[in-house]
C-alpha angles and dihedrals in degrees: 000000000000120000095239131127090237089060094055128075092191127038095183122047114185118195130199109228115215113060092004105060101358120057094224107119095105092048093049093049091049092047092050091049093048092046093052088047091052094055094044101256129137106276110240121232120253089258094052093045091047093052095064094053107118097035122102113278098252093047092044095051094045090053094046095047107035093161094058108099117242092244087062095052093092089055091045091053090048093050091051093050090049094052095043093046092052093062107020093105090063094067130071147172117307111264110273096024098111095053090047093051091044092050092050092050090048088057091053102256118150108231125206139171122231106182145161089225122107121261090248094049093048093047090051093056095040088060090065118107117225122181090351091305125111104228093225089063090067097062129066095199144353140196129202132198094249097053097048138004114313126238135320089028106100096224093096092060094038090057093048092049092049093048093050096036095236122141122227094256089059095048130091125192119203123192148142100231139063085241088065093047092047088050090056094047092049091051093048096243132126120257143205122201129211122209100203096078137066107307131064104252091222086078092060098075096087090060094054099223114193088241143338117235119209095195139019088249092055090047090050094050093048094048093050090055105033107025 
């Protein structure tokens, strides 16, 4: 397909990170559970820990561990970062993610990241090299939950659209959680959900995503035709 503006529906495609591009859901859930256990809280179920993925860390941990006193939240956050950091090098992009991102860039799309990760955490992973490409080179811009308002507040997408000079009608948000799709709705942009991350895709319907992809390959194929 020609790399012309007229052949694209969306100029800016913003991706969530964990559970959408990065296969980290299981590690995040385990790290949340271990951190809550460390500080003496009631360990959340997998479903409860999965639900908070996509939120900023402080908000996520407070929601996952409601019986942990506020004065223990700093310790809870430190425990989470310790557990996650110990194993983060064992996880990687979902298979097929690099070819998809490279194909989108070749067609002239602007790519961005809108994530609940911290700035430090995202920068660490973006420094990785995959297939001889530094991940940071694939994205024109990014926003994290600790540098702007966290999801589902629309500010994250508003800032990305302003920075890259793209209007809402030319912007697409892709994510694996209801937080991502609520972010898109609140920002007035279209969305696509993926079912291979943290949230049950049956909950996506109320946010009216353009489609729900059940694999990276399916997402890639849809974007090349419809984005």
